[in-house]
N, C-alpha and C positions, 0 to 999 in steps of 0.2 A: 300399336295401332290397331284400329279396326279396319281391315281389306274394306275397299268399294266394290260394292252388289256388280257383277256380272250377267248378265242376261243370259239363260242358258248356260251356265259355267254348272259345275258339277254339285254345288250346295240347291243352286233351279232347279236341274234335272232330278236331283234327288229327293227334294221337298214333293214336287210334282206326282215323281212315282209313288212318294208313300200316300199320298193324298189319294190316289186311283188305287194301288194295291191293297190295301187296310180295309176299305168298305166292300168290296169284292170278296176278298176271305172272310170276311162276318158273311157275308149274304150267302156263300158256298159251306159255309160249317153247318148248317141244320141240316143234308144232303148228307153230311156224311156221320153225324151225332144226333143223341137220341135227348143231349141235354137242352132244355127251356134257354137258349143263347140269345134268342131275341131282345126280349127286358131288359137284361144287361147290357149288350149294346146299344140298344137305345139309352139308355139310363149314360154309359160311358160317352156317347156322342153327346148328350145334355149337358153333364159336367164339364167337358172340352168346353164348348160354346159359352157357359156361362164362367168358366174360369177364364178363358181366352177375353172374355169381356170386361170382366173386374181387372186382369193385367192390364188393360190396354186405359182404363184411367189410372191403374195405379204408376205406368211406366211416362204417362204423358202429364202427370202430376209432379211425378218426381224431375221431371227435363222442364220444367215450368210453361208447356205447353196446354197448359190446360184452362178452358176459359169459356164463358157464357158462350162461344161461338161454335164447341165442339161436346160440351159437357153434355147436353143433354140430350134424349133417345130421339132425335128429330128426323138423323137423316134414315135414307131408305133401307140401309144397311140393318140399320136397330131394329129395327121394323120387322126384317126378312128374320132378324136372328129369334126375335121372339118368337114370332109365327114358327118357327122350324123347331127349339124347346120346347111348345106347346105340342107340336106335330109327333115329335119324341114321346114326351110327355104324356101324348093322349090316342095318339092316331088319327086324330080329328083330319076330317078330309079338306075343310077349306083351311085350315092352318096349314096342311103340310101345301095345299098348293099355292097360297101364296108366298111360302118358303122357293117353291120350286120356281116360280118364275121370277121372283125380286132376288131370288139369292144366282140365277142365272145370270139374268138381265144385269147383277152390279157386280159379279163376284168372281163368274170366269173368265173373262177377259183382266180382271188386277191380277188373276194367278200367273196368267198364262205371261203377261207385260207389266210385273210389280214395279210399282216409281217408289222402290227403296234406296234410299244413301249406300247401305253397309252391309254386305255380305254376312254368314254367318260364319262365328257367331254370337252376333252382334243381339241385344233381346228386341231391340225391333223386325230383325229379319224372322226370330224367334217366333212373338209373338202374331204378327202377317201371315204366315204360313198357317200356325197354328190356330188363327179365325177365319181366315181365308179358306184355305184347305180345308178346316174342317167344315165350314158353309157346303162345297162341294163334294165331301163325304159325305157327311150326313145325307143329303140330294140324291148318291146313289147310292147309300144304303135303305133310306125310306121306298125309294124306288124298283129295286133289286131284290131287298131281302122279305120289306115287308107286304106288298103286292099295292102299296100306294101308290096311283096313276091320278095325271089331270087328266077331266072327262069336257068333253065341247063346254056343256055349262059352266066349266071353270071357267073360261075365257072372258067374260060378263060379269063375276064376279069379282074376279082379278081386277080388271078395267074399271070398278065401280068403286074398289077401295082404293086403288091406287090413286083416283082424282080423290079421295075420301081424304088419303094423306096429303096431296098437293096443297088442298086446302089448310090443313094443319099445320104445315110447314111455312105455306104463305102466311100464313096470317101470324104465326112467331116471328117471322124474317120483319116484316112490319112492324111488328110488335117491339121485338129486340133488336133489329138492326142487324139479324145475323142472314146466314142465305146458307141456312138447311134446304137441301134439294136442289142448290145450286140456282134457286128462281132470280136473284137479282145479278148474280154476277156468275161470270162463269169460272171453270177451278182455275188456278195456277197451271201450267205446265201443259201438254200437247194432249189433248184429250179428244174424243169423239165430237165434244162440242166446242171445240176449238175449229171446226169445220163447218161448222153453222153459223147463223147469221144475227148480229146483233143483239145484245139485249134491249127490247123484250120480246123479239122479232124469233127467238129459236128456241122458246118455252113452246109453242105450235108444235114446231119442228122435233123439239124430244117429245111431244107427247102421239106426234107419229109415229116416233124410229119407236115407243115405249107400244104401238099397239103394234107394230114390227115386229117385235120381239118375242110378243106373244102367239104370235102365229108360227114362225120360225120355230120357239122351243116347244111347240104345240104340235107341229110336224113331223116328228119321228111317230108321236100315238098315230095320229090321223092316217099315215101308212101304214103303220101295224095293224089297226083296224079296217081296212082298205084292203088289206092283203086277205084277213080273216071271212070276211064277206065273200070274195070270190076266189078261197081259196076249193 
């Protein structure tokens, strides 16, 4: 019998600890070793994210839960994964900043309060933390281990590409009758959207929340820059 998921139980806390400890260790290793570890670390995280993505399709197809509404790469987390894999392979600034803001905006809350039916060692538990935890670990490593960081100009670029994503997802929803980006209906269960207005009025509220999250996730770097200028 598969055990039910327990929030902040031992498996959950262990997964959170591994998510933080692995990128911190990999980021710190070059200070104690002359081996060229950065490329190997970036390839490791890229392979982790790609394997998790493929595993998701296999798992959901095996359980009969794969359909037109979730099989296309039109969720924002799909675009975040593509951006992060690109950033890992190329160290491209724009790919990094898209992955940074999209990854944190859509993944951090999911890792802390996951919507999982079963605990470790259920395959869905392993996939969830391998993929979502891998996103957070990747962001930590890219930021702390490679020197990449968002810039003030990142905010406008990410906002513009996010609007483009909303247009693509919205067009697909209209054409296929799907709900990518939750632009046609709120997701089941209790989420941030549950506290917003009914459709379609929650969409501008969601846009305002997205802008606020951009500012919040950029705030640590703004404070760091301010402190350096006034030191």
